[in-house]
N, C-alpha and C positions, 0 to 999 in steps of 0.2 A: 825653638828659639827661646832665649832668656829675656825676661823682663827684669831690669835692674831698678829697684826702688832706691832712689838716691837722695841724700841730703840730711838736713836737720829737721825734717818734717816731724809732726807729732805722731809717734809710732803707735800710741795707745788709742788714738781717736777713732771712733767708729767708722768714719768715712774712709780712713786709711786702711783699717782692718778689712772692710768690705771690698775695697779696691784690690788689695793683695789676694783675697780669697777668690775674687772673680778672675783675676789674671791666672791664678793656679787652676781654677776650674776650666778656663779656656784652653789649657794645655801648655801655657808658658812655664818654663822653669824660673821660679821667682827667687831672685837674689837681692839681698839688702846691703847697701853701703850707707850706713846710718850713723850719725853722731848726735846724741840727744842734746837739745838746747831749749827750744820753746816749750816742750812738754814738762820741763822741770818746775814751771810755775803754773799751778792748776788754775787759779783765779787771777785774771789779769785786770787789776784795777787801773785807775787813771795814772797812778804813780808809775806803773810799769812802762807807760808810754812817755814818761817825762824825759827831759834832755839827759840827765845824769844816768838814768837807767838804760836808755837807748844807746848811750855811748859805751857803757859797759857791755851791753849785749853785742854791739858791733865788734868790740875787741874779741869777745868769745867766739862770735861767728867766724871771724877771720881765722882764728886758730882751728876751728872745726873745718873750715874750707881747705886749709892746708892738709889736714888729716884725710879728708875725702879725696883730694887730688892725688895724694900718695897711694891711697887704697885703689883708686881707679887705675893708676899706672901699673899697679902690681897684679891686677886681675888678668886672667887669661880666657881665651875662648873667642868665639865669633862675636861680632858687634851686636850688642843687645839693643832692645828698645829701652830707653831710659825714661823712668816714670817718677815724677815729683808730685807728692801729695799735699794735703792740707798742712799749712805751716811752712811750706817750702818756697816762699816768695823769692828770697834771695838765692835759694838753691838753683832755681831755673837759670839765672844768669851765670852761675858757676858751671852748671852742667852744659850750657851752650858752648862755653869756652873749653872746658876740660874734657868732657866725655866724647872723645873722638877716637876712632870711628864709631858710629852708632847707627842703628836702624831707624831711629826716630826719637823725638823728645816730646813727651806728653806731660802736660801740667793739669792736675786735678785740684784746683785751689779750694773748692767748696764755696768760699766767699772771697771777695776782693777786699783789699785794704780800705778802699773808698767807702764801700757800703757798710763796713764794720765800724771804722773809726770816725767817719764823717757823718754818714746818713743815719746809722743806727745808734751808736753809743755817744755821738757828739763829743768825742774826745778831742778832735781837731775841728776848729770852727770852719764851717763851709765858706769857701772862698779865700780862706787864710793861707799863709805860706805853707804850713804843714799839710793842709788839705790838698793844696796843689802838688806838693811833693809826693804825697801818697798816690794821687791820681797818675802822676808821671811815672812812678815806680810800677804801678799796675800796668800801665801801657807798655812799658819796657818788658816786663815779665811775660805778658801775653804774646807779644811779638817775638820773643825769644823762642817760644815753644812752637813745634810743628803742629800741635793739636792741643786745644784747651777743652777739658770736659766740664760741662755744667750739669747740675742735677735736674733742671727743668727747662722747658723751652722758654718760659718767661725769663728765667735767669740768664739763659744763653743770649737772649736779645739785649739784656742789660750789659753783659760782658762785651758784646760787639760794640755797643755805644762807648764803652770805656777804651776800645781800641784793639780788642782781640780779633785778629783776622781769620782765624780758623777755629771754630767752636762747634762741638757736637754735644748731644744730650746723652748722659748716662745717669739714670736715677739711682738713688742710694739703696733702697730696700732695707731689710732688717737682718740683724745678725742671727747666727744659728741658735743662740741662746733663747730666742723668742719664738722659734718655730714649733717645738714640740707641743702637743696638746697637754693641757693641765686640768686635772680634776679639782673639784672644790667648789664651795659656795661662797661668793663674795659677801663682805659685810654689806647689809642692805642699803645703807645711805652713804657709804664712803665714796668720796670724790677725790681722785688722786691727780696731783701734778708733780712732775719731777723735772729737774733741770738746773741750769746755772744762773738763773735769775738775770738773764740778759734782757735788754730793752725789747727785743723782738718777741720775747715770751709774753710780755704784757701781764706780769704777775700782779701788778697793782689792780688791774681789771679783775683778776680772780679774787683778790681780797675784797674788793668792793662788792662783787657778786656774792661772796660768802656772807657779807654783812646783810645783804638783802634776803638771802636764804635762811639765815638764822639757824634755829635748831632743826630745820628740815633737811640739812645736809651735814655730813661729817667731812669737812674739807681738810685734806692732808697735803702739805707741801714738803717734798723731799728734795734736798740738795742745798747748795750754797753758791755764793757768787757775789759780785760787786754790788748788786742791788738789794741783797737780803736785809741788811740793817734797816734800810728805808722802808722796805715792805713790812718788816716786823713792827716798826713804829706806826705805820699806817693801820695795820690790823689792830694794834692797841688803841689807837685814837678812835677807830670806828666801832670798837667792841666786837669785831668780827670773830666768830668762833672757828679759828684756824689752828691746826696743829702743825708746828714746824719741826721737821726732823732733818738730821744731817744726811749728806750724800751717802748712798749705799753702793757697794760693789756691783758691777754690771751683772754678775751671776745671780744676785739676789733680786734683781728688778722683775724678772718674770713672775716670781712669787708675789711681789708687791702689786703687780698688775692684776694677778688672779684674785687678790683680796678686794679689789675696787669694783664698785657698782658702776661707776662712770670714770673715764680717764679724760684728762684735759690736754689739749694740744697747745697752740700758741694764739695770742690775742693782740699782739702789737699792731699799731696802726702805721708803722713805717713801711717804706718801699721794700726793704729787705724781707720783712715778714710776708709780703705779698708775692715774692718771687721764689721763695724756697719752700721745700717741704721738710721740716726738721725730722731727724731720725726718730724722735719719740712718736711721731704720727705713724710711721711704718711699724714701729715696735708694738704700739697699742693695737693696730689693725691686725698684725700677724698673730698676736696673742688672743684675738677674738674678743676684745673688750669694747664696750660701747664708748664711742669717742665723740667729744665735742671740741671743735676747733674753729678758728676764724675762716671765713670764706675768702677765697683768692683764686686768681687764674691758675696759679701753680698747683694748689690743692686739687683743683678739678682735672688736672692732668693725671692724677694718681687715684683719687677716690671720688665717687659720685655721691653728693649730698642726698640724704633721705634714703639712699640705698645702702651706703657703707658707713655713714656718719651723720651727725647733725652739725650744721654750721650756724654761725652768727656773725654779725658785723664786727670789725675790730674795735677794740677800746670801748665796748658797750656793755657795762656791767649788768644792766637790766636785761638785755637780750641774752647774755650768758646765763644769768640766773634762771631765766625762763626755760632755756634749752636744757639745763641741768635738771630742773624740776620736772620737765616733761619726761626725761628718761627715768628718773628715780620713781616717778609715779606710774610708769608704764613698763614694768619689767619685760613684758612680752615684746614690745617694740625694741627695747634695749638689747635683748637676746638676739632678736632677728638681725639687727644692724651689726652686732658683733660677729655673728656667724657669717654673714655676707662679706664683711670686711676681711675676715680671716681667709675665707675661700678665695677671694679676689687676690689678696697679697700672695698667698701660697702658690697661686697659679701665675699671675702676671710678673711677680718679682721673686720667684723662687731662685735659689742659688744657681740652678742650671740655666734658667732664663737670663739671669744677670750676667753669667759668664758668656753665654751665647751672644747677648746684646753687646757686651764690650768687645768681644772678638770681631763682631760684624763692623763695629765702628772703626776699630783699628785697621781692619783690612780695607774698608772702603776709603778711609781718609789717608792712611799711611802706606797701604799696600803690604802690611806686615801680617804674617800668619804664624801661629804657634808651632806648626809642623816644622820638622827639620828642613834645612835648606836656606838659601839666601833670600832675603826680602826682595820683593818685587821692585822697590824703589829705595835708594839710599837717601838719607836725609842728613848728610854730614856737614852741610854748609852752615 
């Protein structure tokens, strides 16, 4: 059976790459009907969500929708399972109407508009008109899909509260780039964070912890994003010894991880940070690096504190500084946690396990299988 990745989703995003690889690993013939749109702007500041910007994006999406509809009508073959990934909020509504006949419609949003724009980034004021519109759009998209995939059980519960009637869990895992073993000796006191400086990352907490650690740690922040200027200003005001470096290509990140004595996850205090396990956590664990991240119900679905990682409360610089110092001062503990985390992720979240897990969810919830033949249940309504 074919799995058709459909829409204007962010093709380069790790979540979508992992989804496509798992579908292929499960035996589906993966086809893409994709028009780039959201991925063209790497860092989405508040201005990106302003009225004028959204109006322009709406026009461009309408054009892309016409292209996608024409490409769908031109395709041949048996009805596929249609899959819409991260960045495809509007694509689900289009696929519901256009992609017929089909074997099922799957939406893997990674995050909802509400948790991102209202709860986490506070771009839209909670209770305001735009926040209510985002919530209504979330509800419509979730109900349009035959199945919504969430990365954790904690996140799945939240999506159900937003109105998703059919949700199942499929965790992210780590990309193949992070799986091979790497030789080398890390810089003795280097502490690495990388990411897009989103509120859920809690980079301000990292900077405050760096100020407390002082010369005891070499804190390196790699990446860019909407919060970076404010974080740089905070570091300057605190006199925190932090090195800022621009974003690196994904292919270079395993080497960056290998050079770090400690790798940092996320430390935001918001609901979103408590419900998700960011890709960087899987990557650090897969690479066998000692990891410090915030404690949460979602994290404990994936890693066991004190066995695979060290955790601390969210938005607590003193606790983060103490956790980092503990690992820097005890290389034996750090190495043991890193080895255990790598062994766990390579076993529980290997590409084969991820493919099998996704195949099982699709068969159980939609009755579709990758093997040739008709699906057990049509979902064309």
